[in-house]
C-alpha positions as CSV (number, residue, x, y, z in Angstrom):
1,M,89.2,69.8,149.9
2,S,92.8,68.6,149.6
3,G,94.4,67.2,146.5
4,Q,96.1,63.8,146.3
5,P,99.7,63.1,145.3
6,E,100.1,63.4,141.5
7,G,101.5,59.9,141.1
8,D,98.6,58.2,142.9
9,W,95.7,58.0,140.5
10,P,92.5,56.2,141.4
11,A,92.3,52.5,140.7
12,P,91.6,51.8,137.0
13,R,88.6,49.6,137.9
14,Q,87.1,52.4,139.9
15,A,87.8,55.0,137.2
16,W,86.4,53.0,134.3
17,Y,83.3,52.1,136.4
18,A,82.7,55.8,136.8
19,V,83.1,56.4,133.1
20,I,80.6,53.7,132.2
21,V,77.9,55.1,134.6
22,L,78.6,58.7,133.3
23,M,78.3,57.4,129.7
24,V,74.9,55.8,130.5
25,A,73.8,59.1,132.1
26,Y,74.9,60.9,129.0
27,L,73.0,58.4,126.9
28,F,69.8,59.1,128.8
29,S,70.3,62.8,128.5
30,Y,70.5,62.6,124.7
31,V,67.5,60.2,124.5
32,D,65.5,62.8,126.4
33,R,67.0,65.7,124.3
34,Q,66.6,64.0,120.9
35,I,63.0,62.6,121.1
36,L,61.7,65.6,119.2
37,S,63.5,64.8,116.0
38,M,61.2,61.8,115.3
39,L,58.1,63.7,116.4
40,V,58.3,66.7,114.1
41,G,55.3,65.6,112.0
42,P,52.9,64.6,114.8
43,I,53.7,67.6,117.0
44,K,53.4,70.1,114.0
45,A,50.1,68.6,113.0
46,D,48.7,68.6,116.6
47,L,49.8,72.0,117.7
48,G,49.9,73.8,114.4
49,L,53.6,74.7,114.4
50,T,56.2,75.6,111.8
51,D,59.6,73.9,111.5
52,T,61.2,77.0,113.1
53,E,58.9,76.7,116.1
54,I,59.7,73.0,116.5
55,S,63.5,73.8,116.2
56,L,63.2,76.3,119.1
57,L,61.8,73.5,121.3
58,H,64.8,71.4,120.5
59,G,67.3,74.4,120.6
60,L,66.5,77.6,122.4
61,A,64.1,76.2,125.1
62,F,66.6,73.6,126.1
63,A,69.9,75.5,125.5
64,V,69.4,78.8,127.4
65,C,68.9,77.3,130.9
66,Y,71.2,74.4,130.1
67,T,74.1,76.7,129.4
68,L,73.5,79.5,131.9
69,L,72.9,77.3,134.9
70,G,76.0,75.3,133.9
71,V,78.1,78.3,134.6
72,W,76.3,79.3,137.8
73,P,75.4,77.9,140.2
74,V,76.0,74.3,138.9
75,G,79.6,75.1,137.7
76,K,80.4,76.5,141.1
77,W,78.9,73.5,142.9
78,A,81.0,71.2,140.7
79,D,84.2,73.1,141.4
80,T,83.8,73.3,145.1
81,G,81.4,70.4,146.1
82,N,80.5,66.8,145.5
83,R,80.3,66.4,141.7
84,R,78.6,63.0,141.9
85,N,75.7,64.3,143.9
86,V,75.3,67.3,141.6
87,I,75.0,64.9,138.6
88,A,72.6,62.5,140.4
89,G,70.3,65.4,141.2
90,G,70.4,66.7,137.6
91,I,69.5,63.2,136.2
92,F,66.5,63.0,138.4
93,L,65.3,66.5,137.4
94,W,65.7,66.1,133.6
95,S,64.0,62.7,133.7
96,L,61.0,64.1,135.6
97,M,60.7,67.0,133.2
98,T,60.9,64.7,130.1
99,A,57.9,62.9,131.5
100,L,56.1,66.2,132.0
101,C,56.7,66.9,128.3
102,G,54.3,64.0,127.8
103,R,51.6,65.9,129.7
104,A,52.0,69.2,127.8
105,N,49.1,70.1,125.5
106,T,50.1,73.5,124.2
107,Y,53.2,75.0,122.7
108,L,53.9,77.1,125.8
109,T,53.6,74.2,128.3
110,L,55.8,72.0,126.0
111,F,58.4,74.9,125.8
112,L,58.4,75.3,129.6
113,A,58.9,71.5,130.1
114,R,61.8,71.6,127.6
115,I,63.4,74.4,129.7
116,G,63.1,72.1,132.7
117,V,65.0,69.3,130.8
118,G,67.7,71.8,130.1
119,V,67.9,72.8,133.8
120,G,68.5,69.2,134.8
121,E,71.0,68.4,132.1
122,A,73.1,71.5,133.0
123,A,74.5,69.4,135.9
124,L,76.0,66.6,133.8
125,T,78.7,67.6,131.4
126,P,80.8,70.2,133.3
127,S,80.8,68.0,136.4
128,A,81.6,64.8,134.4
129,Y,84.6,66.5,132.6
130,S,86.0,67.6,135.9
131,M,85.6,64.1,137.5
132,I,87.2,62.3,134.5
133,A,90.1,64.7,134.6
134,D,90.7,63.6,138.2
135,Y,90.3,59.9,137.4
136,F,92.8,59.6,134.5
137,P,96.3,61.0,133.6
138,P,96.5,63.2,130.5
139,E,97.8,60.4,128.2
140,K,94.6,58.3,128.9
141,R,92.1,61.1,129.2
142,G,91.2,61.4,125.5
143,R,90.0,57.7,125.4
144,A,88.1,58.1,128.7
145,L,86.3,61.2,127.5
146,G,85.6,59.4,124.2
147,I,83.9,56.5,126.0
148,F,81.9,59.0,128.1
149,A,80.8,60.9,125.0
150,M,79.7,57.8,123.2
151,G,76.6,58.3,125.3
152,V,75.6,61.1,122.9
153,Y,75.5,58.9,119.9
154,F,74.0,55.9,121.7
155,G,71.4,58.2,123.1
156,I,70.5,59.8,119.8
157,G,70.4,56.4,118.0
158,A,68.3,54.9,120.8
159,A,65.9,57.9,120.7
160,I,65.5,57.6,117.0
161,M,64.8,53.9,117.1
162,I,62.5,53.8,120.1
163,T,60.6,56.9,119.1
164,G,60.3,55.8,115.5
165,L,58.8,52.5,116.7
166,V,56.3,54.3,119.0
167,V,55.3,56.6,116.2
168,Q,54.8,53.6,113.8
169,L,52.7,51.8,116.4
170,V,50.4,54.7,117.1
171,A,50.5,56.4,113.7
172,S,46.8,55.6,113.0
173,K,45.6,56.8,116.3
174,P,45.5,60.5,117.3
175,S,45.3,59.5,121.0
176,V,45.7,56.4,123.1
177,V,44.7,55.5,126.7
178,L,47.5,54.6,129.1
179,P,47.3,53.3,132.6
180,L,47.6,56.0,135.3
181,F,47.7,58.8,132.6
182,G,44.4,58.2,130.8
183,E,44.0,59.6,127.3
184,V,47.1,61.2,125.8
185,R,48.1,62.3,122.3
186,S,50.0,59.7,120.4
187,W,53.2,61.8,120.3
188,Q,53.1,62.2,124.1
189,V,53.6,58.4,124.6
190,A,57.3,58.6,123.7
191,F,58.0,61.2,126.4
192,L,56.1,59.3,129.0
193,A,57.9,56.1,128.1
194,L,61.4,57.4,128.0
195,G,61.5,59.9,130.9
196,P,60.9,57.9,134.0
197,P,63.7,55.2,133.5
198,G,66.3,58.0,134.0
199,I,65.3,58.1,137.7
200,L,67.0,54.7,138.1
201,V,70.1,56.0,136.5
202,A,70.1,58.8,139.1
203,L,70.2,56.2,141.8
204,W,72.9,54.3,140.1
205,M,75.0,57.4,139.9
206,L,75.1,57.4,143.7
207,T,77.3,54.3,143.6
208,V,80.1,56.2,141.9
209,R,82.9,57.5,144.2
210,E,83.8,61.2,144.1
211,P,87.5,61.3,143.1
212,P,90.0,63.4,145.1
213,R,90.8,66.6,143.3
214,R,94.2,66.7,141.7
215,G,96.5,69.8,141.6
216,V,94.6,71.6,144.3
217,A,97.5,71.5,146.8
218,A,99.8,72.7,144.1
219,A,97.7,75.9,143.8
220,A,99.2,77.2,147.1
221,G,98.8,81.0,147.3
222,H,95.5,80.9,145.4
223,A,92.1,80.9,147.0
224,A,90.8,77.5,147.9
225,H,87.5,78.3,146.2
226,P,88.4,81.0,143.6
227,S,85.8,83.5,142.5
228,F,84.2,83.6,139.1
229,A,86.2,86.7,138.4
230,A,89.4,84.6,138.7
231,V,88.0,82.0,136.2
232,L,87.3,84.8,133.7
233,A,90.8,86.3,134.3
234,N,92.3,83.0,133.4
235,V,90.2,82.7,130.2
236,R,91.2,86.3,129.2
237,Q,94.8,85.6,129.8
238,H,94.8,82.7,127.4
239,F,92.0,83.9,125.0
240,G,93.9,82.9,121.9
241,F,93.3,79.3,122.9
242,Y,90.0,79.5,124.7
243,G,88.4,81.8,122.2
244,G,89.6,79.9,119.1
245,L,88.7,76.5,120.6
246,T,85.3,77.5,121.8
247,L,84.2,79.3,118.6
248,G,85.6,76.6,116.4
249,V,83.9,73.8,118.3
250,S,80.7,75.9,118.4
251,L,80.5,75.8,114.6
252,L,81.1,72.1,114.5
253,T,78.4,71.6,117.1
254,M,76.0,73.7,115.1
255,L,76.7,71.5,112.1
256,F,76.2,68.3,114.0
257,N,72.9,69.4,115.6
258,A,71.5,70.5,112.2
259,V,72.4,67.1,110.8
260,A,71.2,65.1,113.7
261,F,67.9,66.8,114.1
262,W,66.8,67.2,110.4
263,V,67.9,63.9,108.9
264,P,64.7,62.1,109.8
265,A,62.5,64.9,108.4
266,H,64.6,65.0,105.2
267,L,64.4,61.3,104.7
268,M,60.6,61.2,105.2
269,R,59.7,64.4,103.2
270,V,62.1,64.0,100.3
271,F,62.4,60.2,99.9
272,G,59.0,59.2,101.4
273,M,60.5,56.9,104.1
274,Q,58.2,55.8,106.9
275,P,59.1,56.5,110.6
276,G,59.9,52.8,111.2
277,E,62.3,52.8,108.1
278,V,64.1,55.9,109.3
279,A,64.3,54.5,112.9
280,F,66.1,51.3,111.8
281,T,68.4,52.8,109.2
282,Y,69.4,56.2,110.5
283,G,69.2,55.1,114.1
284,P,71.8,52.3,113.9
285,L,74.1,54.5,111.7
286,M,74.1,57.1,114.5
287,F,74.6,54.5,117.1
288,I,77.5,52.8,115.4
289,F,79.4,55.5,113.4
290,G,78.8,58.3,115.9
291,A,80.1,56.3,118.8
292,L,83.0,54.9,116.7
293,G,84.0,58.4,115.6
294,I,84.2,59.9,119.0
295,V,86.2,57.0,120.5
296,S,88.5,57.0,117.5
297,G,89.1,60.7,117.8
298,G,90.0,60.5,121.5
299,T,92.2,57.5,120.8
300,A,93.9,59.3,117.9
301,A,94.6,62.3,120.1
302,D,96.1,60.0,122.8
303,W,98.3,58.3,120.1
304,L,99.6,61.6,118.8
305,R,100.3,62.9,122.2
306,H,102.2,59.8,123.1
307,R,104.4,60.5,120.1
308,G,105.2,64.0,121.2
309,Y,102.6,66.2,119.5
310,T,101.7,68.8,122.1
311,D,98.8,70.1,119.9
312,A,97.5,66.5,119.3
313,E,93.9,67.2,120.4
314,L,93.5,70.2,118.2
315,R,95.1,68.5,115.2
316,V,92.3,65.8,115.5
317,A,89.6,68.5,115.5
318,L,91.2,70.4,112.5
319,W,91.3,67.2,110.4
320,S,87.7,66.6,111.2
321,A,86.5,70.1,110.2
322,L,88.4,69.9,106.9
323,L,86.9,66.5,105.9
324,L,83.4,67.4,107.1
325,W,83.2,70.4,104.7
326,P,82.6,68.4,101.5
327,T,81.1,65.4,103.1
328,A,78.2,67.2,104.9
329,V,77.3,69.3,101.9
330,L,77.2,66.3,99.5
331,T,75.2,64.1,101.8
332,F,72.2,66.5,101.6
333,L,72.4,67.2,97.9
334,V,72.2,63.6,96.6
335,D,68.9,62.4,95.0
336,S,68.8,58.9,96.3
337,A,67.9,57.7,99.8
338,T,70.3,54.8,99.5
339,T,73.2,57.1,98.6
340,M,72.3,59.4,101.4
341,L,72.3,56.6,103.9
342,V,75.7,55.4,102.7
343,L,77.1,58.9,103.0
344,L,75.7,59.3,106.5
345,A,78.2,56.7,107.8
346,P,81.3,58.9,107.1
347,L,79.4,62.1,107.9
348,L,78.4,60.8,111.4
349,F,81.9,59.4,112.0
350,L,83.6,62.7,111.1
351,S,81.1,64.9,112.9
352,S,81.8,63.1,116.2
353,F,85.5,62.6,115.7
354,P,86.7,65.9,117.3
355,F,84.6,66.1,120.5
356,A,86.5,63.9,122.9
357,A,89.8,65.3,121.8
358,V,88.8,69.0,122.3
359,S,87.3,68.1,125.7
360,A,90.6,66.5,126.7
361,A,92.5,69.7,125.5
362,L,90.3,71.9,127.7
363,Q,90.9,69.8,130.8
364,L,94.7,69.5,130.1
365,V,95.5,73.2,130.3
366,T,92.8,74.4,132.7
367,P,93.7,74.5,136.5
368,N,91.7,72.1,138.5
369,R,90.1,74.8,140.6
370,F,88.7,76.4,137.4
371,R,87.8,73.3,135.4
372,A,84.0,72.9,135.9
373,R,83.3,76.6,135.5
374,T,85.6,77.0,132.5
375,S,84.0,73.9,131.0
376,A,80.6,75.5,131.7
377,L,81.6,78.7,129.9
378,Y,82.8,76.7,127.0
379,L,79.6,74.7,126.9
380,L,77.6,78.0,127.3
381,V,78.9,79.2,124.0
382,I,78.9,76.0,122.0
383,N,75.5,75.0,123.2
384,L,73.8,78.4,122.7
385,T,75.2,78.4,119.1
386,G,75.3,74.6,118.4
387,I,72.1,73.4,120.2
388,G,70.4,76.7,120.2
389,L,71.0,77.7,116.6
390,G,72.0,74.5,114.7
391,A,68.6,73.1,113.9
392,T,67.0,76.6,113.7
393,A,69.6,77.9,111.3
394,A,68.7,75.2,108.8
395,S,65.0,75.7,109.2
396,L,65.3,79.5,108.8
397,V,66.8,78.8,105.4
398,S,64.1,76.5,104.3
399,D,61.2,78.4,105.9
400,Y,62.1,82.0,105.0
401,V,64.6,81.9,102.2
402,L,63.6,78.8,100.1
403,R,60.0,78.8,101.5
404,D,59.7,75.1,101.1
405,E,59.8,72.7,104.1
406,N,60.8,69.9,101.7
407,R,64.1,71.7,101.1
408,I,65.2,71.4,104.8
409,G,68.2,69.3,103.5
410,D,69.3,72.4,101.5
411,G,69.2,74.4,104.7
412,V,71.5,71.9,106.4
413,A,73.9,72.0,103.4
414,V,74.1,75.8,103.7
415,V,74.9,75.5,107.4
416,A,77.6,72.9,106.6
417,A,79.1,75.0,103.8
418,I,79.6,78.0,106.1
419,A,80.3,76.3,109.5
420,A,83.0,73.7,108.6
421,P,85.6,76.0,106.9
422,F,85.3,78.7,109.6
423,A,85.7,76.0,112.3
424,A,88.9,74.8,110.7
425,L,90.3,78.3,110.6
426,L,89.5,79.0,114.3
427,L,90.9,75.7,115.4
428,W,94.1,76.3,113.5
429,L,94.4,79.7,115.2
430,A,93.9,78.2,118.6
431,M,96.8,75.7,118.2
432,R,99.5,78.2,118.8
433,G,98.0,79.3,122.1
434,Y,97.4,75.7,123.1
435,R,101.1,74.9,122.6
436,R,102.2,78.0,124.5
437,M,100.0,77.2,127.5
438,Q,101.6,73.7,127.8
439,A,105.1,75.2,127.5
440,T,104.5,77.6,130.4
441,T,103.1,75.0,132.7
442,S,105.6,72.1,132.0
């Protein structure tokens, strides 16, 4: 596939249309991923599970296939084939598997269905990063990636509100009868309601144009479809940047996932809030402040880069990590639901602030022919640790150290106290390598 001239970017209308469709797809992926956070109580009661077992459904079951398949074969398909079609196929698969979660009646079958969700969602993020990098020049890329990543917070917020409403409606009934499905457990209703609409998004994705790959012609002398060994060689050559960025963002992702998953349980267990109350307090906070944070972070990175800061994207991430440290710990130690909800606003803003910026950094210094697989390697690490271990790390503290499920908030505070300062250190160390990579390619 040939590249296109560097000055000839796709039309803005076409580029922003693609970003909106990709954002909606990301929204649906997080709706399907986050449903469990509002169903902890009903699923535990029905299947006789611990917090740690529930967290594995959210983390390990999802993350392993999500990350491994993102590297190969999905990452290779996205680097060499039609990224739009890869994404559309993934949306269809994860939507189908989410609906199948609503037919699971044992821990094993639910675990396997969650693996299927992870397999489908492996197609989206590496391919989307690569497409957006071919749609927008570097000085506009942070904002575009921020708009795309708003889908995370819209999706989590929507999942919390919709699932909370469903739980509230069927709370008094252990099972309900649905057309076509017959009798199902009350917690299964949310999966059956939220999975199938994603199939329509898969069809919508087919209306997006695959952008021409940029910088491919400039890679004369390199293989048109480089091997995975070449991708790894590039990462090793610049490990100061890739290693520091990936490990630092992994810790921030671990913190975010611990917060996002356990806030509903903490509010219900410690402060006695009902599912409907959590849905329409925490849900809107995530929707508004999470989305605002990620767009603000991407915009701040673009603003700093425009003013000549070659490490702009990593500066944004470093600021976020330093401010998150006290904010996250304090939020889970207060003794008032109202105070906690007030503190959640800056916590959700700060926890989302770095992610568009660091995604832009990764795309800026990675050659086009390596982007999807390098992004997939990056996502492999941050999702195995962040998604795979974030919620579980907090529950291990409350289940096995404190031995009290009502102290899950203390578990999240411990994760925050460790993760945030180490993330700041790693991101600071990555900044030198990031500046050096830009200097050698300018």
